[in-house]
C-alpha positions as CSV (number, residue, x, y, z in Angstrom):
1,M,11.5,-12.5,-2.4
2,S,14.7,-10.5,-2.6
3,L,13.1,-7.4,-4.0
4,V,10.7,-7.1,-1.0
5,V,13.5,-7.6,1.5
6,I,15.6,-4.9,-0.1
7,V,12.7,-2.5,-0.2
8,M,11.9,-3.2,3.4
9,V,15.5,-2.5,4.5
10,V,15.5,0.8,2.5
11,A,12.1,1.8,4.0
12,L,13.4,1.1,7.5
13,A,16.5,3.2,6.8
14,V,14.3,6.1,5.4
15,G,12.0,6.0,8.4
16,W,14.8,6.0,10.8
17,L,16.6,8.9,9.1
18,R,13.3,10.9,9.2
19,G,13.2,10.5,13.0
20,G,10.8,7.5,13.0
21,S,10.8,4.5,15.2
22,L,9.6,0.9,15.2
23,D,7.6,1.6,18.4
24,R,5.6,4.2,16.5
25,L,5.1,1.7,13.6
26,G,3.9,-1.0,16.0
27,S,1.4,1.4,17.6
28,H,-0.9,1.4,14.6
29,P,-4.0,-0.6,15.4
30,L,-4.7,-3.5,13.0
31,R,-8.2,-5.0,12.5
32,A,-9.2,-8.5,11.6
33,R,-5.7,-10.0,12.0
34,A,-7.3,-13.5,11.9
35,L,-7.8,-13.0,8.1
36,V,-4.0,-12.9,7.6
37,V,-3.5,-16.2,9.6
38,L,-6.3,-17.8,7.6
39,A,-4.8,-16.6,4.3
40,L,-1.4,-18.1,5.2
41,L,-3.0,-21.5,6.1
42,V,-5.0,-21.6,2.9
43,Q,-1.9,-20.8,0.7
44,L,0.2,-23.3,2.6
45,V,-2.4,-26.1,2.0
46,G,-2.6,-25.1,-1.7
47,T,1.2,-25.2,-2.0
48,L,1.6,-28.5,-0.3
49,V,-1.2,-30.3,-2.2
50,G,-0.3,-28.7,-5.5
51,G,-2.1,-29.3,-8.7
52,P,-5.2,-27.4,-9.4
53,L,-5.5,-26.5,-5.7
54,H,-2.5,-24.2,-5.9
55,P,-4.1,-21.4,-8.0
56,V,-7.3,-21.8,-6.1
57,G,-5.5,-21.5,-2.7
58,L,-3.6,-18.5,-4.0
59,A,-6.7,-16.8,-5.2
60,V,-8.5,-17.4,-1.9
61,S,-5.5,-16.3,0.1
62,A,-5.2,-13.1,-1.9
63,A,-8.9,-12.4,-1.4
64,L,-8.5,-12.8,2.4
65,V,-5.5,-10.5,2.5
66,V,-7.3,-7.9,0.4
67,A,-10.2,-8.1,2.8
68,F,-7.7,-7.6,5.7
69,L,-6.2,-4.6,3.9
70,A,-9.7,-3.2,3.2
71,R,-10.4,-3.3,6.9
72,N,-7.2,-1.3,7.5
73,R,-7.4,1.0,4.5
74,G,-6.5,4.0,6.6
75,L,-2.8,2.9,6.6
76,R,-0.7,4.2,3.7
77,G,0.4,1.6,1.3
78,T,-2.4,-0.9,1.8
79,G,-3.9,0.0,-1.6
80,L,-0.8,-0.8,-3.5
81,V,-0.4,-4.1,-1.7
82,A,-4.0,-5.1,-2.4
83,L,-3.6,-4.2,-6.1
84,G,-0.4,-6.2,-6.4
85,L,-1.9,-9.3,-4.8
86,L,-4.9,-9.1,-7.0
87,A,-2.8,-8.9,-10.1
88,N,-0.7,-11.9,-9.1
89,A,-3.8,-13.9,-8.2
90,L,-5.4,-13.0,-11.5
91,V,-2.6,-14.2,-13.7
92,V,-2.0,-17.3,-11.7
93,G,-5.7,-18.2,-11.7
94,L,-6.0,-17.8,-15.5
95,N,-2.8,-19.8,-16.3
96,G,-2.7,-22.3,-13.4
97,A,0.8,-21.0,-12.5
98,M,2.9,-17.9,-12.6
99,P,4.3,-17.5,-16.2
100,V,8.0,-16.7,-16.4
101,R,9.4,-14.9,-19.5
102,L,12.6,-16.6,-20.7
103,E,14.2,-13.4,-21.9
104,A,13.7,-11.7,-18.6
105,A,15.2,-14.6,-16.7
106,A,18.3,-14.5,-19.0
107,R,18.7,-10.7,-18.4
108,A,18.4,-11.2,-14.7
109,G,21.0,-14.0,-14.7
110,T,18.8,-16.6,-13.0
111,G,18.5,-20.2,-14.0
112,V,15.2,-21.0,-15.6
113,Q,15.4,-24.8,-15.1
114,A,15.8,-24.4,-11.4
115,L,12.9,-22.0,-11.4
116,V,10.5,-24.0,-13.4
117,L,11.4,-27.7,-13.2
118,G,10.0,-29.3,-10.1
119,D,8.1,-26.1,-9.2
120,T,4.4,-26.2,-10.0
121,R,4.0,-22.6,-9.0
122,H,5.9,-21.4,-12.2
123,E,5.8,-22.2,-15.8
124,L,7.5,-20.8,-18.9
125,E,5.6,-18.2,-20.9
126,G,4.2,-19.5,-24.1
127,P,1.8,-18.6,-26.9
128,A,-1.2,-19.7,-24.9
129,T,-0.2,-17.6,-21.8
130,R,-2.9,-15.2,-20.8
131,L,-2.2,-11.7,-19.4
132,R,1.5,-12.0,-20.1
133,L,2.3,-8.5,-18.8
134,L,1.2,-9.6,-15.3
135,G,3.6,-12.5,-15.2
136,D,7.2,-12.6,-14.1
137,V,8.6,-10.3,-16.9
138,I,10.7,-7.8,-14.9
139,P,14.4,-8.9,-14.4
140,V,16.0,-7.9,-11.2
141,P,19.8,-8.7,-11.6
142,L,20.8,-8.6,-8.0
143,P,24.4,-9.6,-7.3
144,V,23.6,-12.3,-4.7
145,R,20.1,-13.5,-5.6
146,P,18.9,-12.5,-9.1
147,E,15.3,-13.0,-9.8
148,V,12.4,-12.2,-12.1
149,V,9.4,-10.5,-10.6
150,S,5.9,-9.5,-11.8
151,V,4.1,-6.1,-11.8
152,G,2.2,-7.4,-8.8
153,D,5.4,-8.1,-6.9
154,V,6.6,-4.5,-7.6
155,L,3.3,-3.1,-6.3
156,V,3.4,-5.2,-3.2
157,A,7.0,-4.2,-2.5
158,A,6.2,-0.5,-3.0
159,G,3.2,-0.7,-0.8
160,L,5.0,-2.4,2.0
161,G,7.9,0.1,1.7
162,Q,5.4,3.0,1.9
163,L,3.6,1.4,4.9
164,V,6.8,0.9,6.9
165,A,8.5,4.3,6.0
166,L,5.4,6.4,6.8
167,G,4.3,4.3,9.7
168,M,7.6,4.8,11.5
169,V,7.2,8.6,11.2
170,H,3.5,9.1,11.5
171,G,1.8,7.4,14.5
172,P,-1.9,6.6,14.7
173,G,-4.1,9.7,14.6
174,T,-5.1,11.2,18.0
175,P,-8.2,13.3,18.4
176,R,-7.7,17.0,19.0
177,P,-8.5,18.1,22.6
178,R,-11.6,20.2,23.1
179,G,-11.0,23.9,23.3
180,V,-7.9,23.8,21.1
181,P,-8.7,25.7,17.9
182,T,-7.6,24.4,14.6
183,P,-5.1,26.4,12.5
184,Q,-8.0,27.6,10.3
185,G,-9.8,28.8,13.4
186,R,-6.7,30.6,14.7
187,Q,-6.4,32.4,11.3
188,R,-10.1,33.4,11.4
189,R,-9.7,34.8,14.9
190,A,-6.6,36.7,13.9
191,L,-8.5,38.7,11.3
192,P,-10.0,42.0,12.5
193,A,-13.8,42.1,12.7
194,L,-15.3,44.4,10.0
195,P,-17.8,47.0,11.3
196,S,-21.4,46.5,10.2
197,W,-23.2,49.1,8.2
198,T,-25.7,49.6,10.9
199,S,-23.0,50.5,13.5
200,V,-21.4,53.2,11.3
201,A,-23.1,56.5,11.8
202,S,-22.8,59.0,9.0
203,P,-21.6,62.5,10.3
204,S,-24.4,64.2,8.3
205,A,-27.1,61.8,9.3
206,P,-29.7,63.4,11.6
207,R,-30.2,62.0,15.1
208,P,-33.6,61.0,16.2
209,G,-35.3,64.2,17.6
210,G,-32.4,66.4,16.6
211,R,-30.9,68.3,13.8
212,A,-28.1,67.6,11.5
213,S,-24.9,69.3,12.4
């Protein structure tokens, strides 16, 4: 998808301009990586077999990826990616394929016949289409590869861009060494201690066993 590629390139440039690095991005620990591999295999089988197995494979693949993102929810951008995948899986599951709006394809300058004919993953939007707003309704008139994307695609691209741009700058969190005060602690220590009322002796107060001066 051209939109995702462009967003990733921009995110890499932003992360580099902010002093980030790919080494810092790669230092983030990822949990349950096998879920991603399994999701790719399920989606590949559904695409090759086609027919009713395609939406089923896409839904199962999206669920596995969402589970992987939930295990790694501490990383910025994973929430947007999970929401986008769920939106795409929902509209495909209800319609059997990703509906494409004809007007959006015309505005983007892409060929509808090449997109729909011979591709069981897409279909033209019609009166019986469910959740039309989640289909491919957003034209992206790129000069080299124009395309029509969905709201879910935009969310996935935004989440991946955020994940890359912030991950290059902010590495994984490290625990604070013991004995090093937090900024709040330093501020509290910098404030002068107020005297207690019991330690302030009134000049006219009589001392035990004596007279008032």
